[in-house]
N, C-alpha and C positions, 0 to 999 in steps of 0.2 A: 504494500500500500504506500510505503514511503516513495518508491520509485514512481508510482502512478501520480502521486502528489507533485513530485518534481516535474513530471511531464506536463501536468496540468498548469503549473506555474509558468513553465517555459512557453506553453502555447499562448499564455496571456501576454507574453512579450511581443507577439505578432500584432499587427494592426487589428483592432476590434472589428469584427465582421468582414475582414479582408478575405479574399479567396484562399490565401495560405492558411489562415486560422480556421476557416470553415473546413478545408480539406483535412488538415491535421486533426481537428476535433472529431470529424466524422471517421477518419481512418483509425484513430486510436481509441476514442472514448465511446462512440456510438454502440459498438458491440461488446464493450468490456463488461465483465460481470464477475462476481465472486462465484467460485465453484464450490459445490458441496464436497464433503469428505465422507468416505465410507467408514465403518467401524474399525477397520484395520489401518486407517490413516491415509488411504489413497484418494486422489481426487477423482470425482466422477464427471466425465465429460457429457454435456448435453447432446442429445441426438442430432440436433442441427449442426453442431460443430463436427461431430463424427462424420456426418454426411458430407459436409463441406470439404473436409480433409480426406475423404474416401478411406477413413480408418475403419477396419472391420475387426480382425482378430488381434493384430499386434500394432504397436505404435513405437516410434523412435522418439526418445526425449533428447533434444539437441541443446546443449549448453550454449548460451550466448552472453557470457559474463554475468551480469546481475540478473539476467532473465533466462528463460529457456523457451524453446518452441516444441510443439508436439506435431510430428509428421507421420504420414503413411510411409513405411520404410522404403519402398521402391521409389516413391516420389522424392524422398530426401536424397537418395543415392544420385538421382538425376540432377537435383539442384546442387548437390555437393560437387558433382563433376563440373557443372557450369561455373561454380564459384572458383574451383581450382584452375579452370581454364582461364578465367578472367585474371586471376592472380598471377598466372605465368606470363600473360601478355603485359600486365601492368601491376607489378608487385606492390601490394599495399604497404604503407608505413604506419607506424604507431609510435607516438611520442609518449614515453612513460611519464606519469605524473610524479611530482617530486615527493609527495607524501601519501601514504595510504589514506583512503577516505574512511571515516568512522562507519562501523557497521551496525551501530545500535540506535540508528535514527537521529544521530547528532547533526550538527550544523553542516552547511554545504562543503 
């Protein structure tokens, strides 16, 4: 929820009612929802999300730093191949931040 709050605050930095703010808000927040947990502590994905992602029997949980994505495994392998191909053509760079960010909901 802290990450979603940071995204929401960042979206407010865009011009109010600008096309950029409308697009970001729609893409990130319109379909966002809290997911229920089963008694064993696993998240339960709603049927519409399973259908959208074409997930049936198995799912791939893909770490994305502070977040993760859930994919249909074959679809992720194709996406991963595309990502690797782009990276070979134009290697990404990452500037390491100078200090670790607090993980307990502390300041920015």
